[in-house]
C-alpha positions in Angstrom: 20.7 -1.3 109.0 17.7 -3.6 109.5 16.2 -3.1 106.0 12.7 -4.1 106.9 11.4 -2.8 103.5 13.8 -4.6 101.2 12.1 -5.5 97.9 9.2 -3.1 98.3 8.4 0.1 96.4 6.7 3.0 98.1 4.8 5.8 96.3 4.9 9.0 98.4 2.5 11.7 97.6 3.9 15.0 98.9 7.6 15.7 98.9 7.5 18.3 101.7 9.3 18.0 105.1 7.3 14.9 106.2 7.4 13.3 102.8 11.1 13.9 102.6 11.7 12.3 106.0 9.5 9.3 105.0 11.4 8.8 101.7 14.8 8.9 103.5 13.6 6.4 106.2 12.1 4.1 103.6 15.2 4.1 101.4 17.3 3.4 104.5 15.1 0.4 105.2 15.7 -1.0 101.7 12.7 0.3 99.8 12.6 2.0 96.4 10.6 5.2 96.5 8.6 7.0 93.8 8.1 10.7 94.8 4.9 12.4 93.6 4.7 16.2 93.8 4.0 19.2 91.7 7.2 21.0 92.5 9.9 19.7 90.1 12.7 21.6 91.8 11.9 20.1 95.1 11.6 16.6 93.6 15.0 16.8 92.0 16.7 18.1 95.1 15.3 15.3 97.2 16.1 12.7 94.6 19.7 13.9 94.4 20.0 13.7 98.2 18.5 10.2 98.4 20.8 8.9 95.6 23.9 10.1 97.5 23.2 7.1 99.8 21.6 4.6 97.4 21.8 5.1 93.7 18.8 4.0 91.7 16.5 3.8 94.7 14.5 6.9 93.8 12.2 7.9 90.9 10.0 11.0 90.6 6.7 12.0 89.0 6.1 15.7 88.7 2.3 16.3 88.4 -0.2 18.9 89.4 -3.2 16.7 90.3 -6.5 18.4 89.8 -8.8 15.8 88.4 -9.6 12.2 87.9 -7.9 12.4 84.5 -4.6 13.4 86.2 -4.8 10.5 88.6 -5.6 8.1 85.8 -2.5 9.4 83.9 -0.4 8.6 86.9 -1.9 5.2 87.1 -1.1 4.6 83.5 2.5 5.8 84.0 3.0 3.4 86.9 1.8 0.5 84.8 3.8 1.6 81.8 7.0 1.6 83.8 5.9 -1.6 85.6 6.3 0.0 89.0 4.6 -2.3 91.5 3.5 -0.2 94.4 3.6 -2.0 97.7 3.2 1.1 100.0 1.3 4.3 99.4 2.1 7.1 101.8 -0.2 10.1 101.4 1.1 13.2 103.0 -0.1 16.3 101.2 0.6 19.6 103.0 -1.8 22.5 102.8 -3.2 24.4 105.7 -5.0 27.7 106.2 -5.5 29.5 109.4 -8.4 31.9 110.1 -11.2 32.5 112.7 -14.3 30.5 111.8 -16.4 33.6 111.0 -13.7 34.9 108.6 -12.7 31.6 107.0 -13.0 32.0 103.2 -15.1 29.2 101.7 -12.6 29.0 98.9 -10.0 27.9 101.4 -12.3 25.2 102.7 -12.6 23.9 99.2 -8.8 24.0 98.6 -8.0 22.2 101.9 -10.6 19.5 101.1 -9.3 19.1 97.5 -5.6 18.7 98.5 -6.0 16.8 101.8 -9.0 14.6 101.0 -10.2 14.6 97.4 -6.7 13.9 95.8 -5.9 11.3 98.5 -9.2 9.6 97.8 -8.7 9.4 94.0 -5.0 8.4 94.3 -5.8 5.7 96.9 -8.5 4.3 94.6 -6.3 3.6 91.7 -3.4 2.3 93.8 -5.7 0.1 95.8 -6.9 -1.5 92.6 -3.3 -2.2 91.6 -2.5 -3.6 95.0 -5.5 -5.9 94.9 -4.2 -7.4 91.7 -0.7 -7.8 93.2 -1.6 -9.5 96.4 -2.0 -6.6 98.8 -0.1 -3.6 100.2 0.0 -0.8 102.7 -1.8 2.6 102.6 -0.7 5.1 105.2 -2.6 8.4 105.3 -1.2 11.4 107.2 -3.9 13.3 109.2 -3.5 15.4 112.3 -4.6 15.6 115.9 -6.8 18.3 114.5 -8.8 15.6 112.9 -9.6 14.2 116.3 -9.7 17.4 118.5 -10.9 20.9 117.6 -8.3 23.6 117.1 -9.2 27.3 117.1 -8.8 29.1 113.8 -8.4 25.7 112.0 -12.0 24.9 110.9 -11.0 23.9 107.4 -7.9 21.9 108.5 -9.8 20.0 111.2 -12.7 19.2 108.8 -10.3 17.9 106.1 -8.2 15.8 108.5 -11.4 14.3 110.1 -12.6 13.5 106.6 -9.4 11.6 105.7 -9.6 9.7 109.0 -13.2 8.6 108.3 -12.4 7.6 104.7 -9.4 5.7 105.8 -11.5 3.6 108.2 -13.9 2.7 105.4 -11.0 1.9 103.1 -9.6 -0.4 105.8 -12.9 -2.2 106.2 -13.4 -2.7 102.5 -9.8 -3.5 101.5 -8.9 -6.0 104.4 -10.1 -9.0 102.3 -7.6 -7.9 99.6 -4.7 -8.0 102.1 -4.4 -4.2 102.1 -3.9 -2.5 105.4 -4.9 1.1 105.8 -3.8 3.2 108.8 -3.6 6.8 109.8 -0.8 8.7 111.5 -2.1 11.8 113.3 0.9 14.0 114.2 0.7 16.8 116.7 2.2 20.2 115.7 5.3 19.4 113.7 8.2 21.6 112.5 7.0 22.0 108.9 6.3 24.9 106.5 3.3 26.3 108.5 5.6 26.9 111.5 8.0 28.9 109.4 5.2 31.2 108.2 5.1 34.9 109.1 2.3 34.3 111.5 4.5 32.5 114.0 7.4 34.9 113.7 4.9 37.7 114.4 3.2 35.8 117.2 5.9 33.8 119.0 3.6 33.6 122.1 1.4 31.2 120.1 4.2 28.8 119.4 5.4 29.0 123.0 1.8 28.2 124.2 1.8 25.1 122.0 5.1 24.0 123.3 4.1 24.5 126.9 0.8 22.6 126.4 2.6 19.6 124.9 3.8 17.2 127.7 7.1 16.6 125.8 7.7 20.4 126.0 8.2 21.0 122.3 6.7 20.7 118.8 7.6 17.6 116.8 10.2 17.2 114.1 9.4 15.2 110.9 11.9 12.6 112.0 9.9 12.0 115.1 7.3 10.2 113.0 9.5 8.1 110.7 9.7 5.0 113.0 6.0 4.7 113.0 5.9 5.2 109.2 8.3 2.4 108.7 6.5 0.1 111.1 3.1 0.7 109.3 4.8 0.1 105.9 6.5 -3.1 107.0 5.2 -6.7 107.4 5.4 -6.2 111.1 2.0 -4.4 110.9 0.2 -7.0 108.8 -2.5 -7.5 111.5 -3.1 -3.8 112.1 -5.6 -1.9 110.0 -8.1 0.9 110.4 -6.1 2.5 113.2 -5.5 6.2 113.9 -2.2 6.5 115.8 -1.3 9.8 117.4 2.3 10.8 117.2 2.1 14.0 119.3 4.4 14.1 122.3 1.5 13.5 124.5 -0.6 16.4 123.3 -3.7 14.3 123.0 -3.6 13.5 126.7 -4.2 17.1 127.9 
């Protein structure tokens, strides 16, 4: 065990499949993690799993973030508990699939709120804390959909392109405070959307994605953890403002 993150604390927003894999990887590398999610049952299950390997390395915050006030309360809680955040990993998970002409505007709003607005507000308060503490790492999860168009994913592509653009501005403005901001853009990954009824009812769609991907399959959350750890570690101190695709070669075709 190399423990490249020993002595660091990571705040992970989103405790779904990707967030869970990140938490496990960070703990294995010696970091303490703070899990932030609105699903208390999921948080406690993940905490229990993590503490089987390292007791005391995981804390949780159950919160349904909807406004600036909610984010400020999280900031106050972090300061109250004297949790110094060295790494912020934003990996919220909400996606909606529909043809452009049928895409409800309410779903555009929801995808923007979850994937961009909350990430923006949370990154603001954490960046202020990091600036006072000498720097840190912010890693935002986007998607290849933020770089290339995907049919029936207008809201998803717009939100992920938005977080990519915001991340680059963050990187530019925060570099002088020794805060590196980078983006991971995964290709299709085995998470909740791929267990939805749509894919069980349309197996040909999943098969088409797998055939298009040079690696011949969709990704697993664990396929991205090496990159997450690298961007969270001191090894990436000279890297900022980058969008790194982790997609099995999908972006090449």
